[in-house]
N, C-alpha and C positions, 0 to 999 in steps of 0.2 A: 682776287681783286676785280676780275672781269665780272663776277656775279654782282658785286656791289654796283658797278657801272650799269649793268643791265637792269638791276632793280631801280636805280635812280632814273634811268631812261624810261622805264615803264611808268613810274609814278609821274614824271613830267609829261609824258604823253597823255595820261588819263586826265591830269589837271588841265592840260591844253585843250583837249576835246570838250571837257566840261565848260571851260571858259568860252570857247567858240559858241557852244550851244546857248549859253546864257546871254552872250552878246547878241546873237542872232535873234533870240526872243525879245530882248530889250529894244533892238533897233527896228525890227520888222513887224512886230505885233503890238497891239494895244489891248489891255484887259477890258473885259465887259462881262455882264451878267446875261445868262441865257435861261429861258424857261423851257422845260422839257414838255413836249406835247404828245409824243408817241414813242413807245419802246417796242421793238420787235426782237424778242429773245428766242434763240434756238438752242436747245440743250441736248446733250448726250449724257445721261445719268446712269451709272452702274450702281445698283443697290445690292449689297451683300448682307445676308442674314445667316446667323448660326442657329440651327435648331437645337432642341433640348438634347438630342443624341450627339451633338457636336458636328453634325454634317452641315456644310455650308452650301447655301443656294444663292444664286444671283439672278437679278432681273435687270434688263436694260430698257431705258426709256429714250426715245429719240424724237425730236421735233419740237413743238411748242412747249416751253417750260411749264405753262399753266395746265397743260393737258395731263401732266404727271403730278397732280396736286400734292399728294403725301410725300412723294419722293422729292419734289421741288422744295417743299417746306423743310425737310430734313437736310437736304443738300445746302440750302441757303444758310442754315445755322452752323454747318460744319466747315464749309469752304475747303473741302479736302480734294485729293487728287482724283476722286472718282466722278468728278463732274467736269465736263468740257463744254464749250459752247461759245456763242458770239451774240452780241447785242448791237443792234443799230438804234441809236438814240437820235430822234429828230428834235431839233430845238429851234426856237425863235429868239431873236435878239435885235437890238438896235446897234447898227454899226457906229462906233464912236467917232470915226473921222468925218462921215458925211450925214449921219443921222437917219440913214435909210433903214427900213424894217427888212430883216433878212431871215431866211429859213435855211438851215443846213443840218448836217448830221455828223455825229461822232460814232466811233466804233470801239467796242470794248470786248474783251475776252473773259472767260471764267476766272482768269488770274487777277482781274481788276476788281476792287471792292465795288465800284460803280455798277458792275454787272448784276450784283445782288441787291444793292441798296436803292438805286434810282427808281423813281415812279413818276408818272405823269403829274405835272404841276410843280415839280421840284425846280428850284433855281440852282444853277451851277455856274462856276467861274470858268470863263473861256478866254482865249486870246484870239483876236481878230486880226487878220493880215492887213497891214496898212495899205498896200497897193491893190488888194482884191478883197473887198469886204465879205465875199461869199466863202472864203477859205478860213476855217477856224481850227484850233487845236485845243486840247484840254489844258487848262492852266495848271 
């Protein structure tokens, strides 16, 4: 019986946290469109190959993602655990509350699809903080 109460308690806690997060977004943020103008990606790619004799060899690439052209192209298509990294995406947008032009940045890791897919010129959905138009989060 105690397990049932515990499970119900956990479910209610998760629903409560999700509800608070949704209410926070709805009351403190306003949706807007942002234009990506610069992306700084840093990658750690481990590429493993198996030779004809069955022997495995691996190479590591660290630093700018584009400096590891072939490995980056393969890693982008796979989205596997052998790539880690972070991307700082700089965006421009018009703050919905006061109409001012703003510049800010978002951060992504290799676990986010945006890490692989975003490029300069793309438009993305963001949420702009109502009381501080310089603060944004991913929509």
